[in-house]
N, C-alpha and C positions, 0 to 999 in steps of 0.2 A: 383560598385564591392563591395567595401568595405562595404556600407551600407547593400548590400544583405548578405554579410557574416556574419556581425553582426547580423542581424534579423535572419538568419538560426541557429546560433549559440546558440542564446537566444531562439529560439523555440525548438531547441535540448535539451537544458538543462531543459526548462519547461517541456517536455515531459519524460525526464529522472526522474526527481523530481517526477512527478505526479505517475509515474510508481512505483517508490520506495515507495512513500507513500502508493498506492493501495497495494502494497505487504505487507507493515507493517500492514495496516489496515485489511487485509485479514487473515494474519497470527494471529493477536491478535482476531479476531472474532473465528477462529477455536479454539485457545487455551480457549477462553471463553466459547464456546458452549461444549468444552471437558470437562471441569472443572463443567459445570452445569449438563452435564449427569453424571458425577461421584457422584456429590451430590444427584441427583435425585436417584440413585442406593441406596445410603445410606440411604435415608430417605425411600425407600419404605419397 
């Protein structure tokens, strides 16, 4: 039972971290694309 709980907790933590990383990467990509779009408008 304890081994199962430990594995379950570890898996949940890993999933939470992956989700947080994905969110951060997505936000960064959105900001980068917005910045690029603004630069492109200035250049045009």
